[in-house]
C-alpha positions as CSV (number, residue, x, y, z in Angstrom):
1,M,12.8,-16.0,15.3
2,K,16.1,-17.7,16.3
3,A,18.3,-20.2,14.4
4,G,21.8,-21.5,15.0
5,R,24.0,-24.3,13.7
6,G,27.7,-24.4,13.6
7,P,29.7,-21.3,14.2
8,I,26.9,-18.8,13.6
9,T,23.9,-17.6,15.7
10,M,21.0,-15.7,14.1
11,T,18.4,-13.8,16.0
12,A,15.6,-11.5,14.7
13,V,13.3,-9.1,16.5
14,S,10.7,-7.6,14.3
15,N,7.8,-5.2,14.3
16,A,5.4,-4.1,11.5
17,S,7.8,-3.3,8.7
18,S,11.3,-3.6,10.2
19,A,13.5,-6.1,11.9
20,A,16.7,-6.0,13.8
21,V,18.8,-9.1,13.0
22,V,21.8,-10.1,15.1
23,L,24.5,-12.3,13.6
24,D,27.2,-13.7,15.8
25,G,30.1,-15.9,14.7
26,E,31.5,-16.7,11.3
27,I,29.7,-16.0,8.0
28,D,31.3,-18.2,5.3
29,I,30.4,-20.7,2.6
30,A,29.2,-23.2,5.3
31,T,26.9,-20.8,7.1
32,A,25.8,-18.6,4.2
33,P,22.9,-20.7,3.0
34,A,21.2,-20.7,6.4
35,I,21.8,-16.9,6.8
36,R,20.4,-16.3,3.3
37,R,17.2,-18.3,4.2
38,F,17.0,-16.4,7.5
39,L,17.3,-12.9,6.0
40,L,15.0,-13.7,3.0
41,A,12.3,-15.1,5.3
42,A,12.4,-11.9,7.3
43,I,12.0,-9.9,4.1
44,S,9.2,-12.2,2.8
45,G,7.5,-11.9,6.1
46,G,7.0,-8.2,5.5
47,D,10.1,-6.9,7.3
48,V,11.6,-5.0,4.5
49,H,13.7,-2.6,6.6
50,L,16.4,-4.8,8.0
51,A,19.2,-3.7,10.4
52,V,21.8,-6.4,10.7
53,D,23.9,-6.2,13.9
54,M,27.3,-7.4,12.8
55,S,29.2,-6.6,16.0
56,G,29.7,-10.3,16.9
57,V,30.8,-11.4,13.4
58,T,34.3,-12.7,13.7
59,F,34.8,-13.7,10.0
60,I,33.2,-13.1,6.7
61,D,34.1,-14.4,3.3
62,A,32.8,-13.8,-0.3
63,A,29.8,-16.1,0.3
64,G,28.8,-14.0,3.3
65,I,29.2,-10.7,1.4
66,G,27.1,-12.2,-1.4
67,V,24.3,-13.1,1.0
68,L,24.2,-9.6,2.5
69,V,24.2,-8.0,-1.0
70,A,21.4,-10.4,-2.2
71,A,19.3,-9.6,0.9
72,A,19.9,-5.9,0.5
73,N,18.8,-6.1,-3.2
74,R,15.7,-8.1,-2.3
75,A,14.7,-5.7,0.5
76,R,15.1,-2.7,-1.9
77,R,12.9,-4.4,-4.5
78,A,10.3,-4.8,-1.8
79,G,10.4,-1.1,-1.0
80,G,12.8,-1.2,2.0
81,G,16.5,-1.7,2.6
82,L,19.2,-3.4,4.6
83,S,21.8,-1.7,6.7
84,L,24.6,-2.9,9.0
85,L,24.7,-2.0,12.7
86,A,28.1,-1.9,14.4
87,P,30.1,-4.1,11.9
88,S,33.1,-5.7,13.6
89,R,36.6,-4.6,12.7
90,Q,36.9,-7.7,10.5
91,V,33.7,-7.0,8.6
92,R,34.5,-3.3,8.2
93,R,37.8,-4.2,6.7
94,V,36.2,-6.4,4.0
95,L,33.5,-3.8,3.3
96,D,36.1,-1.1,2.9
97,L,38.2,-3.1,0.6
98,L,35.2,-3.9,-1.6
99,H,33.7,-0.3,-1.4
100,L,30.2,-1.6,-0.5
101,D,29.1,1.3,1.7
102,A,26.4,2.4,-0.9
103,I,25.0,-1.1,-1.1
104,L,25.4,-2.1,2.6
105,P,25.1,1.3,4.4
106,A,25.8,1.7,8.1
107,A,23.0,2.3,10.6
108,Q,22.9,3.6,14.1
109,R,20.5,2.8,16.9
110,S,18.2,5.6,17.9
111,G,16.2,4.6,20.9
112,G,14.5,1.3,20.0
113,S,14.7,1.9,16.2
114,F,17.6,2.5,13.8
115,V,18.6,5.3,11.5
116,V,19.9,4.1,8.1
117,G,22.9,5.8,6.6
118,S,24.3,7.0,9.9
119,V,27.8,6.2,10.9
120,A,27.8,3.4,13.5
C-alpha cells in the first residue's frame, strides 16, 4: 500500500500480523488525517504490530503526535502495538519533550522483522 499527497509519503509492507510503515516528509495538521487513515487501515486489515520508520520525517507537530498515539492505542486494543523505527532528530526531540517513550516505544530492525522496545 502506498499513498502520498503534499509533503508526506507513506508506504507499508505487511505480512500476516505485522507491517513496516515508512513515513517521509512533514507530519502536521495538513497531513495528519491521511496518515491516520493509512495507519488505521493497516491495523484494521489485521496488521496489529506496526513498526513506523520515522527516519525521513522532517517535521512533526501536535496533530502528528496525536495520530501516532491514537494508532498505538488502537493497535494495543487489537492485541498488538506500534513502535517507531529510527525516529529523526526532529521527531526524537518532540518525543523526549513529551515523555512518550512508553506509549511510542523505539524498535530496531532484526533481519527482516523488528524488535519492539529496543533502542534504535
